[in-house]
Structure formats: C-alpha cells, structure tokens
C-alpha positions, 0 to 999 in steps of 0.5 A, spaced: 528 296 704 529 303 704 523 307 705 524 313 701 518 318 701 516 321 694 520 328 695 526 324 697 526 320 690 525 327 687 531 330 690 535 324 687 532 325 680 533 333 681 541 332 683 542 327 677 538 332 672 542 338 675 549 335 675 548 332 668 545 339 665 551 343 668 556 338 666 553 338 658 553 346 658 560 347 660 564 347 654 572 350 655 574 349 648 574 356 647 578 357 653 584 353 651 585 355 644 582 361 644 587 367 643 584 374 646 586 380 650 584 379 657 584 371 657 588 371 664 583 375 667 577 371 665 581 364 667 582 368 674 575 369 674 573 362 672 578 359 677 576 363 683 570 359 685 575 354 687 578 358 693 572 362 695 567 359 700 561 356 696 556 360 700 560 366 698 559 364 690 551 363 692 551 370 695 554 373 689 550 369 684 544 371 688 546 378 687 547 377 680 540 373 678 536 376 684 530 381 681 534 387 683 540 384 680 544 386 674 542 380 670 535 378 674 532 385 673 533 384 665 530 377 665 524 380 669 523 384 663 521 378 659 518 375 665 523 370 666 526 368 673 532 364 675 532 364 683 529 359 687 528 355 681 532 348 679 536 352 673 539 356 679 541 350 682 544 348 675 548 355 675 550 354 682 553 347 680 556 350 674 560 355 677 562 351 682 564 345 678 566 348 672 574 350 674 575 342 675 572 341 669 577 346 665 583 344 669 582 337 667 581 338 660 586 343 659 591 338 661 590 334 656 588 339 650 594 343 651 598 337 650 596 336 643 601 338 638 599 345 635 602 342 628 596 338 628 591 343 628 594 347 623 594 342 619 587 341 619 586 348 618 591 348 612 586 342 609 580 347 610 577 343 616 572 347 620 573 348 627 567 342 629 571 337 624 578 339 628 574 338 634 571 331 633 577 328 629 583 331 632 582 334 639 577 330 642 580 323 640 587 326 643 584 328 649 578 323 651 581 321 657 582 328 660 575 330 658 572 324 661 576 325 668 574 333 668 566 331 666 566 326 672 569 331 677 564 336 675 559 331 675 561 328 682 562 335 685 555 337 682 552 332 686 555 334 692 554 342 691 550 345 697 553 352 699 551 355 693 545 352 691 541 353 698 543 360 697 541 362 690 536 356 689 533 355 696 531 348 699 524 347 696 522 340 696 520 337 689 523 343 686 530 345 688 531 340 693 537 336 691 540 330 695 545 334 700 539 339 701 535 333 703 540 330 708 541 337 711 533 337 712 533 330 715 539 332 720 535 337 723 529 333 724 528 329 730 529 322 728 531 323 721 538 320 722 536 314 718 534 317 712 539 322 712 544 316 712 540 312 707 541 318 702 548 319 704 549 311 701 545 313 695 550 319 694 556 315 695 553 309 690 551 315 684 558 318 685 562 311 685 558 309 679 560 315 675 567 313 677 566 306 675 563 308 668 569 313 667 574 308 668 571 303 663 571 309 658 578 311 659 580 304 658 577 304 651 580 310 649 587 308 651 585 301 647 583 305 641 589 310 642 594 304 642 591 301 635 
C-alpha cells in the first residue's frame, strides 16, 4: 500500500480543486459569438500562452499580481492578496490551459448554423436560452473535449504555478510541485513515482469520463 503523507493528500486534493475551478470559470462563449473591435488582438493574447514558456507566463502573472503590480497594488488596497495562495495556482492553470479549451470548443461552436441562432433571437429567446437549447446541445462533444484538455493540463501545470503561487506544502503545493520536491530529496524517488501514478490515473479517469459522456451526446444527437 502506498504510504502517502498528509501533505501528499493535500497536494492531490489541491490539484483536483485547482483544475476543476480553472475549468469551470473558463467561459469562451463570448469569444466565439461576440462581435467587437480588437477581437483578433484579444484572441492573440489568449493563445499566446500556447507558445510562451510556462515560466514566462508565471513571471508575467507575478509582475501583474504582485504587491507592486498593477492589479496586485489595487487589490492590496482592499487587503486582498493572490500571489502565493491557491487562487494564484488557479489563475496560472487558467491562463495556461484556457487556449486549449477555447480552441477545442470553438471548432464545435463555429460549426453551428447561425440561422439557428438568428431564429432563436427572432422568437425572443434570451441568450441563456439559446446557449442551453441550441449551442451546447450542438457542440456538446467539443465542450467536453475542451474541458477535458484543460482539466488535464491544469493537473500537470508546473512552470507558471511555481512562479506565481510558490511551492508551499498544504497551501499551494500541487502534485507536480510535490513530485519536484521528491526528486530533489534523497530517497524520494519512490514517492515521486507514486505521485506520478496518481497523476496518470486521474488524467486517464478524466479521459474515460469524457469518452463516456461524448458517446451519450452522440446517441442523443442521432435520436
């Protein structure tokens, strides 16, 4: 039986909580159907983390959210601090994984016939009604694929997280950071491998759930 320490269990729980939170608060709906000036620039900024090293992303977030940063100094006036908290890990995972979510979902959403959306607007359907009755049913598989990719990416996020959130056991230490600690500890190879197995099992479970839900969506769309 694997002999995990309390900090290891905390790292597992935090990884899952960070991945779930980052995935749930990522809503690319307005990016697909929104029409506004500067959208190409915004799209470029969102996709930039795909080509930037995660450490660079983490440092930029640290410059933004730190006490002397533009956003961090404003939050400090309200006695709020994000850097070196678990919310910093959420933001790092969100920024790094969000492009994967957007790109996957956009493939499905952009394939929706705009005449269906126009018809829903003509019938007086509010935006949330069109979202749940037209958009999501027709792009459900893409939504699941994007959410799964982002969740898995959030579970494995390391570079940006360690810069902006730190590696504090029980507070900001996720599974990748715990593995990093064990690889730098004499005799820690066994526990590092054990956490690697846990990470593989979690990611594979997400893929299995995604595949099962995708098959259900396919059956419903055929009916």
